[in-house]
N, C-alpha and C positions, 0 to 999 in steps of 0.2 A: 503494500499500499504506499510506503514511503517513496519507492521509486516511481510509482504512478503519480503521487502528489507532486514530486519534484519535476517531473515532465510536465504536468499541468501548469505549474508555476512558470516554468521556463517558456511555455507557449502563451501565456497571457498577453504578452505585448507583441505577438506575432513577429518574432524575430526573422531577419533575412537569412541568418546563419545560426545554426543549433549545433553545439558541440556536446557529444555524449561519450562518456567513458564507461565502457562495459554496461550498457543500458539494461541488459537482460540477465546480468549475473545474479545469482541467488534467488531467481524467481522459479516457481513451479512451472510445469509445462503450459498450463492455461494462462498464467501471467505472462510467460515469454511470448506466447502466440499473440495475446492482446497488445502488448507493447510493440512487437514487430509490425502488427497490422496498423497501429498508430503511426509508426515511423513510415511505413509504406504510403499511407495516405498523405502524411506531412511533406514528403519529398517532392510532391507535385508543386508546392508553393514555397518551400523553404529548402535552402541548402543545408544538408545534414553531414556532418563529419563525426563518425563514431569509431571508437577503438574497440576491438573485440579479439579474443583468442578463440572464439567459437566460429570457425570458418563456415560452418553450415549456414549460420545467420547472415554472414556477409554475402554468401552466395545467393540467398534467397532475395535480399532486398537492395543490394548495392549495385549501382550502374558502373562506377569506377572503383578501382582498388589501388591502395598504396600499401606496399609492403616495406617495412623498415627493419633493419637489423643493425645493432650496435650504433644506432643513431644516424644511419645512412639509408637513404632510399634505394631499395633493391629493385623495385618495380612500381611504376605509376602509369595507370592506363585503364582501358575498358576491360571488362571480363572476357569479352570475345577476343580482343587482341592478345590478352594474357594467355589464353588457351592456345591460340594460333602459334604464338612464339615458343611456348614451352611444352607442348605436348604433341608428340608425334602420333599419327593415327595408329591405332591398333585394333585388332579384331579378336573377339573371343570365339573360338571354334569348339564345338562339342559333337562328338559322333556317337552312334550306337554301339559300334565295335571300337576297337583300339584305333587310335589316331594312325594315319599313314606313317610308316617308317621314314618316308622322304622328308617329313618335317624335322627330323633329327639332323638332316644335312644342312638346314639353314644355319646361319651364324647364331651362336648361343645367345648373343645380346638381343636377337630378334624374337626368340621363342621362349616363353615361360610355360613349362608343363605344370598343370594343376593336378592332373591324374592321367592314366593311360587313355582317357576318353576326352580330356578337355585341356585346352591350351589357349594362351594369349599370344598372338603373333603381331609384332610391330612392322609397319610398313612405311616406306618413305613417301610414296606417291601412289596415284591411282593405277599406274601400270604394274606396280608391285602387288596392289590389291587384286588385280585381274589375274596376275600369274599365280598368286596364292589360291584363288578360286579355281583356276584351271588345273593346278596341281592336285587339288582335292577331287575334282571331277575326273581327271585321268586315273587317280588311284581308286575310283568308285567308291569314295568315302560316303557313307550313309549319314549325311548331316542332320543333327538335331538343331543346331544353332550356329549361325554365322552372323555375328552382330558386332557393329562398331562399339568399342569400349568408350564410354563417357567418362572423361577425367574429372574427378571432383576438384573443388578449389583446394582441398587439403593436398591431393596429389601434386597439383601445380605449385602450391606454396612450398612443399618439400623440395621440388626441383629448383625453384627460384633461390631458395635459401642455400642450396648446396652448390650453386654455380660459382 
């Protein structure tokens, strides 16, 4: 309730800029949802800068992301440009039978085996995606799943911070 009251007080004078520090920390799931919905509505008329360690929240409501490490900006830009720069396309493959042995011949940094039936394969471009699919067709793999992997903001954050 104190956090909601503090947010209400900050909004009384309709500020052009609202700075929030961990606005949903220590809230229960319902309270978190309420505050995030308020922020989502406010961002149409107010510039909001908020800090958080809960990247799922930032992923839900932020348009632009700034990542800071040791007082230095490591990334500043839109979510989409962040994902484009730091996440290579990858596909999750799952088959009814064992994965084709030819997947093992791909470079090890490209393939992550989850089980004998499931793997994630990184590709550099669409031609590699087509080659991968052709390899599976040639091997007569009985596909259950061939899906582009969606990288979370946490995945991207770890990549940015380790660069």
